N, C-alpha and C positions, 0 to 999 in steps of 0.2 A: 690380692685386694684388700680382703675382709681384714686382714692383720694389720697392716696400714691405717683401714677406718678405728678399728678398736683401740691402735696406737693413739691415734690422735685425738681419738674420745677419751681415753683416757689422762692426758698431758692438759683438755679442754679443762677438763673436771677440774682437774687440781688446780689451775689456774684462776676460776669462776671460784672454786671454795677459796681459797684466799684471800680473793676479793670479796666474798659475801661475807667471811667473819671479819672483814673490817682493815684488811694489809693497805691502807691509803700508799695513794699513788701508784699503786700499781697498774700498768696499763697491759690489756689481754692481746696479743698478737698470734695473728695465727702459724699453727707452723707449716710449712710449703708442703704442696703434694709434692711425691715423689712419684716415680715412673711413669709420666706423664698422664695418671688420672685425672680427668675433667669430670666437672659434673655442673648443673643446671638447677636452680632452687625457682621454682615456680610459684609467683602468690598472685592471688588477685582478689576483687573485692572494692572497698573503700575507693571513691572518688577524692575523698580529704587525705588520706592514708598515700594515695598513687603517687604525688608530688614527693614525697619524702622518703619512698621507695625506689623512686626514678633515681634520689640524689642518692640514696645508699647504692642502689647498682653500681655507679660509677667508683667508689672508691670501696667497696667490700672486693671486688675483683682484682684491684689494682695492690688491696690490703692482703688479697687469698690467690695468689696463681694457681688456676686450676680450676676456680670456681666463680660461675658466674650469678645474675640475678636476673632473671624474668619476668620485671611485675607488668600486670593487667590492670584492667579499672569492673567496673560494672556494677558497684553498690552495694554495700557494707551485707545486704541479705545473700547475695551472689555469693563471697567471702566466706560468709557463713554454711550455705548451702554445699559448695564446692570441697571444703576442708570436712565437713563433716561425710564427706561420702570418701574421700579419699585420692580427689582428682585433682588436687596441686597439694603442693609442699607446706603452705602457709597459708593464710586466708588473713583476710585485713578488714577492720570492723571499725566506725568511727563511733561503734554505740556499745556497749556492756550488751550481748544477749539476753533476750528472756528468759525467764525460767524454764519453759517449756522446751526450749531447745537444749538448756542444758541440761534437762531431765533423759531427752530423748539424747545426746549424744555425751555420755560420760566419760569416753574416751578424750572428747578434746578439751586441750589447755585452753586456759585465756589469757595473756600477758598483756599489760600495758607495756607500753615501748615509746612511749611518747605523752604531750598534754598537749592539750590545743584550748583554744577558744573562741565561740562564735561572737561573732559581730553583725548587731541592723548595721546596713547602711543605705545611705539616701543618695538620689542626684545632687548635688551642688545648686540644682534649680529649687529646689524645695526651700533649702535654707541655709544659702550661702555655704559657710564651714563651719557652722557649729549647730548641735543636735542633743536634744536630753530627752529621754524615753524610762517611764517605769514600766513594769510589768501589765499594768494594766491597759497602759498606753499603745504597748503592743498586742496583746490580746483584741486591743477593739479597731485594729485595722489589720491584723491578719488575719480575724475573724469576719472581717466586713461588716462590724459593729456600727463604723464610721467609714463611709468610703468619699468624701472630701476632705481635702487640706483645710476650708475654711468651717466645716464641721469640727474637726480634731481641733482647731485652734480655738471654736469658742467651747467647746466641751470639758477641755484638759487645762483652759485659761494660757494658752502658753501662743507665742508671737511665732507666725509662719510667714514665710516671703512669698511661699508657692498659691495657688486656689485652683479649685477645678478635680477633677477624681483625683483619687490616689492610686498610682498605677504598682501595686503587690506583683511583685516576684517571687513565686516559691519552686520549689522542686518537683519533679513530677514522676523521678524515677525512685529507688527503695534506697532509702536514704539514712544515712548515720544519723548525719545535721537534722535532717527534718524532724528525727526521732528525739533528739536530746533539745532541740531548741522548742518541741510542744511538751518537751518534759518542763523544760522554764516557765511556759507561756500557764503551766498548771499550777504553778505556784503564784498566781495573782492573787491569792488570796491574801497570801503573806504581806501584801501589801495595801498598805492603808494611804489613797490618794486623797491629798490638801483639798482638792476641789468637790470631793464623794464622788467621783466617777468612776466607778466599782465593775468590772467584767470578768465574765466566769470563761475558762475556756474551757467548749464542749466537743474539741473535734478529736478527744484521745491523742495517741502519743504513738501512731504506728511510724514504719518508715516509708510508709506510702500513704497519705492522708488523702480525703476526699475534701479538699478546701471546698467553699463557696463558689459560686461562679462569679465570672467578673477577674478571680486575679489570673496571672500569667504563669501557669506551668511549664518550665524549663528542663534540661536534663543535665544535671551536673554543680557544683559550685562556680566552675567557670562561666556559664550560658546564664547565672543568676548576675554574676557579678556586670555581664557585659548587657545585661538586659537593661539594670540600675543606673550604668553609664551612660547609654543609649535616649533614657527616658527621664527627660527634666521633671517627669509626676511620681517619678519611683522610689520605692523601698525595699526591702529585700534583706533576705538573712543567708550569710555566709560562712565558711570555716577562716580562721585569722588568717591565713596564707592568701586568700580572696579577695583581699579587700583595695585590695589594687588602688584608684584614682578617687573611688569615693568618698563622700561626707561620711565619718565613722561616728556613730552614735553612740554619745555615753550612756551607760543604763544603771539604775539603780538599786542597789543591793538592799532587801531591807535586813540581811544579816547582819552588815557592817555599818548600817545608815550612813552608808556615802556613794555618791553617784562616779563611776567608774569607767576612763577608757580603756577598752580591750586592748592588752597587750601582752607579749613574752611575760613580763616583770610583773603585770597583775594576773595574770592568768595562775604563775605558779606559785603566787601565795595565797589559792585556796589547797594546794594541798597539802595534808593534813601533816604529822610530826611522824604519827605510826599508822604505814596503811596494812588495816586485818584482811583485807578485801578488794580484789580487783574491782569492784562494780561499788565502791562505794562513791555515792553522791559526792560531789563538789560542788554544786550550785548555793550560792544564795553563802557561803561559808559567812561566819563569823568571827572572821578572820580580819585584821586592820589592812585596807588597799585590796580585798581578795576581788577579785573582778566576777560578776553573780554567774555567768555561763561558762565557767571551765569544765575541760570533763577530760577523760583521759581515751587516747586512743588504741587500740588493740591490735595485736597478730595472736594468730589463734592456729593452732599445731593438735594435728590428731597422734595420737599415741598409738593406735593400731595401724600407721603408714607412716612412721616417722623415721625419715632419716637421716644419719648422722650429720650430712652435712648441712642440714635444715638447720638442726641444734647449732653448728659450727658458725651459721649466719644470724640464729637470736644472740647470741653470746655475744658477735661481734655488737650488733644493733644496738646493746643494753652498754657497752662499755665506748669502743671504738667510733662508733657509727651516732653517738651522742652529740659527738664537736658538731656534724654537719648538721643536724634538726635545726637549729637557726637558719638556715641557708634558706631555708621553702616557709619561714615565717611561726615556726612552730616552737613547743616548748620543752628544750632538754631538760630530762630526770635523773640526769647526774647528781650523786649528792642527797636525794632525795628518797624518801621512805617508798615513794613506786619501783624506785631501782633496784632496791633492799629485795623487796618480796617478788619481782619479777627475776632477778639472778637467782633466787632459793629456788622458784619453779623449773631454769635452765638446769641449775644444778641437777637438780633432781630427774628430768630428762635425759641428761649424758650418761649420768650411772645407772639406770635402769636399760640403756636404745640396747636391744640387741641386734 
């Protein structure tokens, strides 16, 4: 069995290298397993990445007879923790790990496997079908500086259909979505509000935040989305794939001085031509049409516990798997600097696996 694994790794490395070196048009196909060898790749972590892992599970096993994927959720914090202990094959995180985590876990490799955007959504009862917010507006609402829709309208000089208390929906679990959204809220000082209503985000950007009293704290993106859809005074933040039937809020990007709608096309515009680090901040990119809260989604692997079939899965995700990313509303990275970066990491993993 060991010799088959090594043969498979060698072939895979050659194929990845060919693509990474610019052999345009090549598609990676894993060679089938021989002799009835089977294996299951285990993943856990981000609820944002989870739907993507679920879709990939179906196609990965079809393309790779003998291999299967067993994805589970639990939040980005859990995924980072489990992979650092070698308890799973692949950890999923919707935010780039903090520096202290990276310092404590030098064997953990961080690979962007897709891109995403965060959306602010409101119930259609709030404003029908059209809504715009800049960062100061978002800070005022999610920090509870402004607590009624009448006050919101008066403070920012905008028209709002709804009246009464603003029902704010946030995440209660440790979430990369929360951390990313909070990091964007911290950029409020980049925004000059026309009405002079300036706010500063003071709650930090941890994956689990202590929001002010009066917010609705729920578990996972689906619960935020369903909460907003069922509450005609509601507003919340979700990943791009969970916008559902809510009213999508156009956000102001001070980097390009544009109001931008959250979409796959606008999120991919935030990716630079050259990616030197997977932790690169894509927020408020000064690129025409770029959506302000774009981010990368990550898989993590631990070199000390790495198995060949996990490397096979990663390479499949970065090549064949990109075809299926849009099925869950996320942003494919094929043809971008992100794909090139991650393929180079996987190539190194394949060459050095024991």
